[in-house]
N, C-alpha and C positions, 0 to 999 in steps of 0.2 A: 179342719174348719179351725179345731181348738190349738192346733199348732204354729198356723195362720194370726192367731191372735197371740198366742205366748211370745210370740215372734217379736211383732205387733209394741205386747209390751212393753219389751227386753229393749230397741232402737228409742224408743222416750223415751225408756228409762236414761240411757247410757245420753240422753242428746240430743237424739239424730231432730233431724227439721218433721216440725206436724207434717201429716195428712194432708190438711189446707192448704200448705206452701211448699210440702214438695208434689202433689200438681203444678206449682206453678215455676216449679223453683228452673226450669229449662226457657220460659219463658222473657220477653223483651217488649216491657213498655217505654214509648220514645213522651217526653212533651216535645209538643209544642207550643209556644212563643211568638205574637205576632211585638213586642215594645217591649222595653228593658229601660227605658233611659228616668226614669224616677224612680222614690226610694222602695215601694212599695213594689215593683216590680222589681228589681234588686234583690228585694226583702223576700220574694217568692221564690223566684229561681235559688236562691240561699237555703229558704227554708223546705225547697223540694232539696236538691243536693245532702245536705244534712241528713232526711229521714231513708232518702231513697239508694244512697253510698253501702246506711246502715242495715238497708236490705237486703244488698248485693250482698253483702261479706256475710248476713244470716239465712244465708242460700233462700229466700222467699224467691228472689228472682234474678235471671240471668245479669241485663240490662237496665240501665236504664237514665239514659243521656239527655239532657235538655238540650233544643237546640230553639233562637230565636230567629228572626227576620230583623235585614237591615232598615230596612225599612217599612215598615207600617203597611205595609201594602196588602188585603186580599187578596192580590192573583199570587202575590210575590210567598206567601201562609199558604197559597191551592198549593203551591209548586212544591210546595218541601212536602205537604200534609202526602202529597204524590211520588216522592221523593221516598216517604218513610215504607209506602206500600211496598216498594217494588225492595227495600232495604230489606222487611221480612217479619215486620216491630208484630207483634200479637196484639197492643194497645194503644195508642198513640188517647194520649188527655192533650185538650188544647185550650190556650186561653185565646182567642179568634179575635181576631181581626172587626170582623163584622159578625154579627144572629146571619144573615141571606151568604154573603159571595161563597164561604166555603160549602154552605149544603153539596154543590158539586160532584168534592173531591174526597167530603166524608162519605157520602154516599159510596161514593167507590171504595172509599175503604169500609166499611162493612159489607158491601157484596163482596170483600175478597177474605172474607170472615173474621176480624177485626175489631175489636172490642176499642168501641167512642169515645167517650168522655170527656163533654163539656166542663168550662167554669170557672166565675168570675165571667167574662166574654163570654157569654153562649151561645148556641149557636139553632137553627131552630128546623134540624134537619131530624126528621121522625126515629134515626136509628140513634140517631144519637144521644146517650144522656145528657142531662144539665144539672149541674150545682149552680146555683147560685145564691146572696142575700136577699131580700126581698128588698128589689134598689126604688122602686117608688115609693117602700116602705121611711125610707133612709128620705126619701127625697121632701118625704110630706111631715116625718119627725121629725125637720130643719124646720120648716113653719108652726109645725105645735109649739117645739122650743121658746120662739119667739112672743107667739102667743099669750104661752105659759109666764112670758115676763113682761108682757102687755105693756111688748112694740108694737110701734106702731108707725107709720109712714113709709116711706123707700127703700128701697130692697133693689141690691144691683146681685146677682145671680154668678157667678164663674163654672163655667161648664166641663167641662175634660174632652176628651178626643173626641170631633165631631167623625159623628159617622158611628160610631159603636155602643153595641148594648148600652152601657153601664152605664152612658152618660145620658142613652136617648130617656131611662128609663128615670135616672135621680130625676132628671128636667123637668118629666110625664109626675110625677107628686109634686117638683115644688107648684110648679104651676097648679095643679092641682088643688093643693092647697093656701095658694093665692089665690087663686077665683073663691073660695069658700069664706075667702077673710077679707070686708071691707077693709078694714083697714089699711090692707100692705098694701101695696103696689111697684111693679118690675119698671124699675127705669134703666133700667141697663144690663146686657148679657154680655159676654166676653166667655172666648173658651179660650183657657191656662191649662188643657195640657194634662193638668191633673201632675203639672211640674212647679216648684217655686221659683225661678226662672221665668218661666214662658209666664204665667198668673203676675204677675212684679211687672213685667212689660205693658200687659191689657189691659190691667188693668190702670196703668199711672196713661195708658192713651185715650183714654173711656175718661178719666177720670173728672178733665175738667169741662165736658159737656152736662159731666149729672151734678142733676142740687145736693142739697143735704139727706148722706146716708143714711140711715136708720139701723141696719142691719144687712150682712154678709149670707146668702148661700152656698156654699162650695161642692166641690165633688170628692173632695184628698187630693195634700198633695199640694195645695194653692191656697194652704192660709194663712202661712208667714210672708212670703211675697206680695199676697196679698195687702197683709197689716205693712209691710212698708214702704207699700205704695202711699196708701192713704197716708204714713207719717214723712213722707219727703213730697210729699205735697202741701202738706203745711195743715191736711186737714185730724180735726176730732174721730180717733177707734172711733167705727162703728163695731156692737155687734156681731163675730165673725167666725160661724157655728164653722170648724175645726178636725182635719178626718185621720185624724192619732199619726201621726208625721210626730217622728221626733223633736225637730224644730220646731213647728208648732205646741208643741205643750212644754216644751222649757222654755220658748217664748208665753205661753199663756202663764205660768206661773210664774215668770217676774213680774208681769199685771200686777194677777193676784196678787204677789206679796207684795208691791210696789201702789197698788189702783186701789184693789179687789177687785177688779176683776172681772165677767164673769162670764163665760158662753161652758158648748155642750161640743163633742166631738165622738164622733162614729163611721165604722167602718167595718168593709172586710178587711175581715183579718189575711196578711199576705200567704199564711200555710192555707187556707185551702189547697193551695198546691199538694199540701201533703194526706188533705181528704179525699185528693179526685184519686191521687195515687194507689188510695186503700180503694175505695172504687172497683180499678179498676183492676185493680188485683188480687179482688173477691170474683170478678163478672166471667173474672179468669178461670178460674175453682171452677166456675158453673154456680156459682150461688146468684137467686134471683133479686135485684130489690127495682125497687120507682126507677122510672125516665125520668122523673124530678127530682129532685132534692132540693128543701132550700135547709141556710145552714144562718147563727144567728149573728147579727149584726153587736162588732165591741163595740161596748162606750165607755167613754171616760168621762166622769161626772166631774162638778166643785167640789166634791170630797173627795172623790177617789182619785185625782190627778196627781195629787205623790207618789200618790204608791203604784199606779199605774209608768208614771215617767221615771221610776225607781227600777224596775221594772222591762223598758223598752232601749234595745242598743240603742247607741248614740248616729246620729246619722240612718235611721229603719225608722219604722212600723214599731207600732201594741200589736203581739203574735199571739197567735195560740198554732200550735207542732203542734199535729193525728199523727194520738199510736194507731193501733191497727183494733186496739181496745174501745180505743174511745167513735171510734167510727163504727162501728159494733153496737156499743150504746145508742149511736143517735140515730141508726137506722132503723133497732129496736120502738123508741119514741116514735117515728112518723110509721111508723106500722099499726096505732096504737088508735 
């Protein structure tokens, strides 16, 4: 035993892979993604590639490829997951197209001994691990912000992708907040699909039917398109809650500098994919983790706008990429 301990010490001293990594160095983790049509998803995939490429180079895991479906259909993603099972992945990280439609495929993966971690768009299958922000809170905090500004009157809601967990949860939070506030009324709702171009088109289509709009609740990736639709219609720009995209933040700064325009911005960081990667790695190494984990919401305010914009890549999203130590620290906080 003493000789083994000495040998282990020597190996670590000369830079060998730590024991926790050595347990997973021959294992493969795959990312199953259902949609890549906006800046958040593109940033999410880029973060995954950046962190996992280094992890593979460091001998933490053998492979960590990402796969995105072409049609954003739950049936297509379920088939993708089934293919991953056949290809022998040890863990599958999933940004799910539906909270329930993938449960059968996820159950098959679990039954095959595969670790399944869902994030952002999470799944309800009990065997899967779930990483999300409190999306209802994200919806509710928008209404709270409008109330803190003393805003009263009509509210337009720009939703995300229909049928996706994230869209439903944010909507529920907005709806609950409005029901509790007699001074605000939702007078219109469109699906912007978390994409500026779609949001601009959909908002432009509904604006002629709407009375004056005091504020707009959004879900991210849609704020700039919404602002453009109001501008093109010759209507006064309402207070638009934003979603941390660089084009939104740049527009906000322009308006702030020109007129003192005030708003707030919040979103889940695209780097949540990297948090999910490290969670999958830890589970493969035998660590016991909670089935449900909640990440903090990344918030941009009137006071830190310039600093956050300075650190947000052009065309991307305000982001946090996690190291394994960061994940360990956050998980330790969850256990307290």
